[in-house]
C-alpha positions as CSV (number, residue, x, y, z in Angstrom):
1,X,163.2,134.3,49.2
2,X,161.6,137.5,50.4
3,X,160.4,139.2,53.5
4,X,157.5,137.9,55.6
5,X,156.1,137.7,59.0
6,X,158.2,135.9,61.7
7,X,157.3,132.6,63.2
8,X,157.9,131.7,66.8
9,X,157.6,127.9,66.8
10,X,160.3,125.7,65.5
11,X,158.2,123.8,63.0
12,X,156.9,127.0,61.3
13,X,160.4,128.4,61.4
14,X,161.6,125.4,59.4
15,X,158.8,125.8,56.9
16,X,159.6,129.5,56.4
17,X,163.3,128.6,55.8
18,X,162.3,126.1,53.3
19,X,159.9,128.3,51.3
20,X,161.8,131.5,51.4
21,X,165.6,130.6,51.5
22,X,165.9,127.1,50.0
23,X,166.7,126.7,46.3
24,X,166.1,123.1,45.1
25,X,166.5,123.0,41.4
26,X,165.1,120.2,39.1
27,X,167.2,117.7,37.3
28,X,169.5,118.7,34.5
29,X,169.0,116.7,31.3
30,X,171.7,116.5,28.7
31,X,170.1,116.0,25.3
32,X,173.2,116.0,22.9
33,X,175.5,113.0,22.4
34,X,178.8,114.8,23.2
35,X,177.4,117.5,25.6
36,X,179.8,117.2,28.7
37,X,179.5,118.9,32.2
38,X,182.0,118.8,34.9
39,X,181.1,118.2,38.5
40,X,180.8,121.2,40.8
41,X,183.9,122.7,42.1
42,X,185.2,126.1,43.4
43,X,186.6,128.6,40.8
44,X,188.4,131.7,42.1
45,X,187.6,135.0,40.3
46,X,189.1,138.5,40.8
47,X,186.6,139.4,43.5
48,X,184.9,136.1,44.5
49,X,184.7,132.4,44.5
50,X,182.0,130.6,42.5
51,X,180.8,127.0,43.1
52,X,179.4,125.5,39.9
53,X,179.7,122.8,37.4
54,X,181.1,124.0,34.1
55,X,180.5,123.1,30.4
56,X,184.0,122.5,28.9
57,X,183.0,123.7,25.6
58,X,181.8,127.2,26.7
59,X,182.9,127.5,30.3
60,X,179.4,128.5,31.2
61,X,177.2,126.9,33.8
62,X,173.6,125.9,34.5
63,X,173.7,126.3,38.2
64,X,176.2,128.3,40.4
65,X,176.5,130.2,43.8
66,X,179.1,132.7,44.9
67,X,180.5,133.3,48.3
68,X,178.8,136.8,48.1
69,X,175.6,135.0,47.9
70,X,174.8,135.4,44.2
71,X,172.8,132.5,42.8
72,X,171.9,131.8,39.3
73,X,170.4,128.7,37.5
74,X,169.3,128.0,34.0
75,X,167.0,125.7,32.1
76,X,167.3,125.5,28.2
77,X,163.8,125.3,26.5
78,X,164.7,122.3,24.3
79,X,167.6,120.9,22.3
80,X,169.8,123.7,20.8
81,X,170.7,123.9,17.1
82,X,174.1,125.2,17.8
83,X,174.8,126.0,14.1
84,X,172.1,128.5,14.4
85,X,171.8,129.6,18.1
86,X,174.2,130.1,21.0
87,X,173.4,128.6,24.3
88,X,172.6,130.7,27.3
89,X,175.0,129.1,29.9
90,X,177.4,132.0,29.8
91,X,174.7,134.3,31.1
92,X,174.5,132.4,34.3
93,X,178.3,132.9,35.0
94,X,178.1,136.6,33.9
95,X,175.6,137.4,36.7
96,X,177.6,135.5,39.3
97,X,180.7,137.4,38.4
98,X,179.1,140.8,38.1
99,X,178.1,143.4,40.6
100,X,174.8,144.2,39.0
101,X,171.7,143.8,41.2
102,X,169.2,141.1,39.8
103,X,166.9,143.8,38.6
104,X,169.6,145.7,36.6
105,X,171.1,142.4,35.2
106,X,167.5,141.4,34.0
107,X,167.0,144.9,32.4
108,X,170.5,144.8,30.6
109,X,169.8,141.3,29.5
110,X,166.5,142.2,28.0
111,X,167.8,145.2,26.2
112,X,170.5,143.3,24.5
113,X,168.5,142.6,21.4
114,X,171.3,141.5,19.1
115,X,172.6,139.0,21.5
116,X,169.1,137.7,22.4
117,X,168.3,137.3,18.8
118,X,171.2,134.8,18.4
119,X,170.6,133.0,21.7
120,X,168.5,129.9,22.0
121,X,165.3,129.9,24.1
122,X,166.1,129.7,27.8
123,X,164.7,130.3,31.3
124,X,167.0,131.8,33.8
125,X,166.7,132.8,37.6
126,X,169.2,135.3,39.1
127,X,169.1,135.9,42.8
128,X,171.0,137.9,45.4
129,X,170.8,136.6,49.0
130,X,172.1,139.9,50.5
131,X,169.5,142.1,48.9
132,X,166.8,139.5,49.1
133,X,165.9,139.8,45.4
134,X,165.3,137.3,42.7
135,X,164.5,137.8,39.0
136,X,163.2,135.6,36.2
137,X,164.6,136.1,32.8
138,X,163.2,134.2,29.8
139,X,163.4,133.9,26.0
140,X,160.6,131.4,25.8
141,X,160.6,130.6,22.1
142,X,163.2,129.4,19.5
143,X,163.1,132.2,17.0
144,X,165.2,134.9,15.3
145,X,163.2,137.4,17.4
146,X,165.3,138.7,20.4
147,X,162.4,139.2,22.7
148,X,163.3,138.5,26.4
149,X,160.9,138.8,29.3
150,X,161.7,139.5,32.9
151,X,159.7,139.5,36.1
152,X,160.5,139.5,39.8
153,X,160.1,136.1,41.8
154,X,158.3,136.5,45.1
155,X,158.3,134.2,48.2
156,X,156.9,130.8,47.8
157,X,157.6,127.4,46.3
158,X,158.6,127.6,42.6
159,X,159.5,125.4,39.7
160,X,161.7,126.1,36.7
161,X,161.7,123.9,33.7
162,X,161.7,123.9,29.9
163,X,158.1,125.0,30.1
164,X,159.2,128.1,32.1
165,X,158.5,129.4,35.7
166,X,155.8,127.8,37.7
167,X,154.3,126.0,34.8
168,X,150.9,124.4,35.6
169,X,150.7,122.2,32.6
170,X,153.8,120.2,32.8
171,X,153.5,117.0,34.9
172,X,157.1,117.2,36.1
173,X,156.6,120.8,37.5
174,X,153.3,119.8,39.3
175,X,154.7,116.6,40.7
176,X,157.9,118.2,42.0
177,X,155.9,121.2,43.5
178,X,153.6,118.7,45.3
179,X,156.4,116.6,46.6
180,X,158.4,119.6,47.9
181,X,155.4,121.2,49.5
182,X,154.7,117.9,51.3
183,X,158.3,117.7,52.6
184,X,158.4,121.3,54.0
185,X,155.0,120.9,55.7
186,X,156.6,118.3,58.0
187,X,157.8,119.5,61.5
188,X,161.5,119.5,60.6
189,X,163.2,120.0,57.2
190,X,165.0,116.7,56.3
191,X,168.7,116.5,55.5
192,X,169.7,117.9,52.1
193,X,170.3,114.5,50.7
194,X,166.8,113.5,51.4
195,X,165.6,116.7,49.7
196,X,167.5,115.8,46.6
197,X,165.7,112.4,46.4
198,X,162.5,114.3,45.2
199,X,164.4,114.6,41.9
200,X,165.2,110.9,41.5
201,X,161.6,110.0,40.6
202,X,161.5,108.1,37.3
203,X,157.7,107.7,37.1
204,X,156.3,108.9,33.7
205,X,153.2,111.0,33.4
206,X,152.3,108.9,30.4
207,X,153.9,105.7,29.5
208,X,154.0,106.6,25.8
209,X,155.7,110.0,26.5
210,X,159.4,109.2,27.0
211,X,160.5,112.5,28.6
212,X,157.7,113.0,31.0
213,X,159.3,112.0,34.4
214,X,161.2,114.1,36.9
215,X,164.3,111.8,36.4
216,X,165.2,110.9,32.8
217,X,166.3,107.3,32.6
218,X,169.1,106.9,30.1
219,X,167.7,106.4,26.6
220,X,168.6,107.0,23.0
221,X,166.2,108.7,20.6
222,X,167.3,108.9,17.1
223,X,170.9,109.9,17.3
224,X,170.8,111.7,20.5
225,X,171.2,110.5,24.1
226,X,168.7,111.8,26.8
227,X,169.2,111.3,30.5
228,X,169.8,112.9,33.9
229,X,173.4,113.5,34.5
230,X,173.3,115.7,37.5
231,X,170.8,116.5,40.4
232,X,171.6,119.4,42.8
233,X,170.1,120.5,46.0
234,X,171.0,123.9,47.3
235,X,169.9,125.2,50.8
236,X,170.6,128.8,52.0
237,X,169.8,129.3,55.7
238,X,168.9,132.5,57.6
239,X,172.4,132.4,59.2
240,X,173.9,132.5,55.6
241,X,175.1,129.1,55.9
242,X,174.9,127.3,52.5
243,X,174.6,123.6,52.0
244,X,175.1,122.3,48.5
245,X,174.7,118.6,47.4
246,X,175.3,117.1,44.1
247,X,174.9,113.7,42.5
248,X,176.9,113.5,39.4
249,X,178.1,111.1,36.7
250,X,180.4,112.0,33.9
251,X,178.8,109.9,31.2
252,X,175.5,108.1,30.7
253,X,175.1,104.8,32.4
254,X,178.1,105.5,34.7
255,X,178.1,105.1,38.4
256,X,176.9,108.1,40.4
257,X,179.3,110.2,42.5
258,X,177.8,112.0,45.4
259,X,179.6,115.1,47.0
260,X,178.6,118.1,49.0
261,X,180.0,121.4,50.1
262,X,179.2,123.7,53.0
263,X,180.2,127.4,53.5
264,X,179.0,130.7,54.8
265,X,178.2,133.7,52.6
266,X,180.5,136.6,53.3
């Protein structure tokens, strides 16, 4: 997202679309035995409609987009001790439902010290297609200190993971960025289902490190289940046309359910 020079040839136009208007998020991983996520569906609010998959426990979401063109996605920075900290998935929904700009939402989030103190570590992106703005909001460490950092996100290919925005030390981040850059450098951007296939890569960075791949194969470590339950690809075109593809399964080791949505930002 962002403004830049115009390209005249079709191939360059496709690349610019991919770099500046496409949002392709990395796999969600569920790291608690009973943590459930509903598949994406439309939910009507007082002023808008929001497409997202909700957490039944908190009604929050890790990824959503509204018909007004507000987008938010969240990665938690590790397993949450919910006896001590609250999750951040409600913040994603708060932005989608609000009228605040990404900049103002980031400022108010960072200033809410008491709430931040009681919230687990998280990395959150909020964006508004209409104003062409995107902000990164982060509480990078699990602690009782409510320090939250914010920064604007410029045009380019970005990754968001438990290591934060554009981490250059995580194998998953580097591999995903490389794969996506290869894809958008082709003459024409592939169908959205093909874009999502980047996130199905089960190759580990190190064989001895269980959670070092882009796609988490179902496994049990101690008393907790780990595994990718949802992968989502989201494309926003210059025409304000939105394509949303999700591969979902309700429980670990279940069959995958593919579904997609298409709409135009109003």
